[in-house]
N, C-alpha and C positions, 0 to 999 in steps of 0.2 A: 480358797481355790488352790489346787495343787499347781506346781510349776508346769506339769505336763498339760493340765487342762487350760492353764493360762496361755501356754504356747499355742494350743489348738484353737483357742478362741481368737487369738491375734491373727493366726493364719486364716481362719474363716472370715474374719472382718476384712483382712487385706484382700482376699479374693473377691468378697462382696463389693468392696470399694472399687476394685479394678473393673469388675463387670458393670458397676453403676456408672463409672466415669467414662467407659469406652464410648458409649453413644454420645456423650457430651464432647469428647475429643473429636469424633467424626463431625459433629455439628459445628465445631469450631472452624472447619474448612469453609472458606468463603465462596459463595456462589457469585458468578460473574457472567453476564450476558454479552457475548462477543458477536459483533456484526461485521460482515464483509461482502463485497461484490463478487459474484461467481463468474467473472470474466476478466479479460485483460490480465494485468500483472497479479491481481489479488488471488485468483483461483489456485495457482501453483503454490503460493506461500500458505494459503489457507489449508490446502491438503496436507502439507508437511506439518504445520502447526497442530492440526487435529490428530493425524495419525501418530505423530511422535509424542503426543500427550505432554507437551512442554508446559502447559498451564497446570495440568495435574501434578507434575513434578514439583511445582512451586507451592502446592497445597491449595490450589484453587479448584473449584468445581464449575467448569465452563458449560454454558449452553450456547451453541453456535447458531446464529440466525443469519441466513443467507438471503441476498437480494439480487434480483436480475437487473435492477437499475443502478447505475454507477453512483447516483446521489442518494440511493436508498439508505445506506448506513448513517449518513449525516442527518437525514430527516428523522430516522428512527431514534437517534440519540436525543433529539430535541423533545420527543414525546415520551421519553423514558422507556421506550420499547427495548433498548439495549443500554448497556453501561459504558461500553468501550467499542472502538472500531479500529481496524488497521487498514492501510491502503485507501483511506478516505481521501477524496480529491483535495489538494491543498487549496484550490479555489473556493470550494464550499466552506472550508474552515475559515478562510479569509473573509468571505462574505458575512458569515454568521458572527465571526469575531468583531467585525466592524459594526454590526448591529447590536453588539452587547449581549449576545446569546451566551448562556452558561456552559461553555465548553472550553477545554484546554488542549493544546497540542503538546503531547508529551514525548513524541518520538518521530523522527523521519524514517520512513520505512521503504520508500521506493524512489529510484532515480528515474527521471523522465528520459528514457533511452528510446530512440527511434531513428529511422532513416527514411528520407523521402526517396521514393523510387518510381520509375516509370517503365513501361515495356521497352525493351531494346528495339530501336528502330522507330520509335514513336515521333521523333522530330523534336522532342523536348530535350534541350541540352543543359539547362540550368534551372534553378528555382525561379529566376526572373521570368522564365518562359511559362510559368503557371498562370499568368494573367489570362482570364477568359476560359480557364480550364476547370474541369471537375476534379476536385482533390479529396480523396478519402482520408478520413481522420476520426479520432475518437469523438463521441457525441458532445454537443454543446453542454457546458456545465462541468465537464471533466477538466482536470488540470492540464492534460495533454492538449486538449482543444485550445485552451487559453494560451499555452506555450507556443504551439505551432502557428496559430494565427498571429501572435505577437511577433514571432520571428520573421514571418513573411512580410509583415508590415514594416518592422524596424530595419531589417536587413535588406529587404528587396523592394520596399515601397509599395507592397501589394496590400491594399485595404481589403476588408472582408467582402466588400461589394465587387472586388476585382476578380474573384473566383467563386466557384460554387463548392461549398464544403459539403461533402457527402458523408454522413455518419454511419458507423457500423463497427462490429467487432472485427478482430484481426482476420479470422477466416472468411468473413463476408467481404471485407475489403479486398482481400487477395483474389477472391472469386470475381468480384466486380472488375478488378484490374485485368485479370486474365481474359475476361470476356469483352473487354473494351468499353465497359459501361462507365468507367472513370478513366481519367488521363494519368493520374498519379496518386500515390498514397503514402502516408507516413506509417511505416510498419516496424515492429520490434525486431530485434536481432534474432530472437527465437523463432519468429515466423519466417523470416528470410532464410534461416538455416534449414527450414523444412521444405522450401521450394525446390522442386526438381524438374517440373515440366514447363516452366515459364522462365525465359531469360529476361532478367531485369537489369536496368541501368540505374545506378545510384546518383542522386542529384545533390544530396547534402545530408549531413548528420545533425540531429537535433542538439546533441550535447555540444558539438563544435560550434554550431550556429549561436547557441546560447552564450558560450564563452566569448565569442567574438562580439556579441551584442552588449554584454555586460562588462567586457574587458576584465574578466576575472578567470580564475582557474577552477572555480567550483561549478559542478554540473547542476542543472535545474532539478527541482524536486517534484515528483509526481504525486506520491501518496504520503500521508502522515497518519500517525496513531492519535486518536482523539478520545477524550473521556468527558463525561458529564461532570460538571463541578459538584453537583450534589453527591454523586457516587465517590468522587475524590475526597470530599470532606468527611463523608461517613466512613469510608474504607481506604484511607491513604496507603496502608501497607498492601492492600490488594492491588492498587495501581502499580506500586513498586514491583510486586510479584509478576504482574502482567507485563510490564516493561522488560523485566528480566527474562521472562519466558520468550518474548519476541526476539530478544537479543540472542538467546540460546538457539532458537529455531533458525535464525539467520546464519549463525556460525555453523550449525549442523549442515545446512544446505550447501554452504561453501566448502566444508571439509569432507563431508561424506557424500560425494557425488553419486556413487553407485546406489547407496541407500535412498537418497533423495529421488533418484531416477525411478527406483522401484515403487516408491510411494506415489509419484506422479503417474506412473503407468496404471496403478491399481485404483487410486482415489480420484485422479483428475481425468481419467479416461483418455490418456494419451497412449499412442502406440509406442513400442520400444524405442524406435528411432527418434521420435519427437521428444519423448521423455528424457532421453540421454542428451539431446541437443539443449533442451531446456535447462537441465541440471548443470551442464558444463558452462552455461552462460549466466549462472546464478549471480555471480559477483557484479555483473554488468548492470543489474537493475534492482537488487535487494540490498538494503543497508538498514542498520538499526542504531541510530545515535541521535543525540541532540547536543552536539558540541557548540561552542560559540560560533564557529564557522557555519554550522548548519542554520543557526538562528539568523545569522547575517544574510545567508542566501535566501531564506524565507522572507525576510524583510525586503530584500531587493526584488524578489518576485512580486510581492504585494505592491510595491511602487510601480513596477512595470505594468502589472495588470490594471492598476488604477488609472495609469496614464493612458492605457489602451481602451479603457471603458469596460473592462471585463468585470471589475468590482467598482462599487461606487464610493464607499466610505473608507477612510484610513483605518488600518489595522493596528490595534493597540499592542504595545509590547507585552502586556499582561497575558496575551493569548498563548505565548510560548513559555511553558513551565518546565524547566530542566531539572528541578529538584528530584523528581522520581527517577530520572535517568542517572543522576549522580549517585543516588542511594543504590540503585540496581548495580552500578559498576563496582561498588564496594563488596 
């Protein structure tokens, strides 16, 4: 064979190999089923995570599965309907972890930020005055429900039987409050920023009340990222990539306020004013870490919830796995 023919043969073989390997390379991208709640704090972050294609940037092929129930992602994880979830209620993770369920907490994703408010002129002057009142809050089973009820009991001596908890999403609770159907509500900063037609009086901040109760400087944690142990064992690097994507999306929302606002307007169906207010408050409720201080806070929360009867069994240390976060940071 001549040199020229040999060179041509090598070239053809190289092209053929490249064409043959291309589908294999694409197939090497790992699929991942991601679940999240389409209300509360989760919906805004979910919109940014999806629109920004942060998981795709890490080489993952995500399928987003959305739930109308706050506990939906946690339940779906146990049936292998999803592989991972973000913004899952910390209480749900604690409960399942205590029961020995095959899941791991790999990231803290949301801070439990809210303020107790009442209509101005209502006659309610402090949290202690909520005895016998109707108080709007997140649904039972959510981390925020557990946190707010624990705060009212520990700081104000109000047991759950001392007031009527009225569940609902933010918009619904604000409507109830404005109509006088409830006496007070625990509402997020982004919701309060959107109120223009109702004058509200602030009774107490959840973060401040939590710090006073625990005598620490760490805020309470609302949502966590969880993974199924089977998926983590089969695809550990996919979990690292997932954690890194959540970290990058969190940073994006913090730094690129205008871009995040545009995504929220288009994907989360918020008007321009609300989307801007939401994006500007990003750092108040979104976080992506699992530092030792975060783990310590989670353990404190588990102890508080168990003492209050929110969860029944002790939470094992093995529930909190920071190795994926440590790898993602590198």
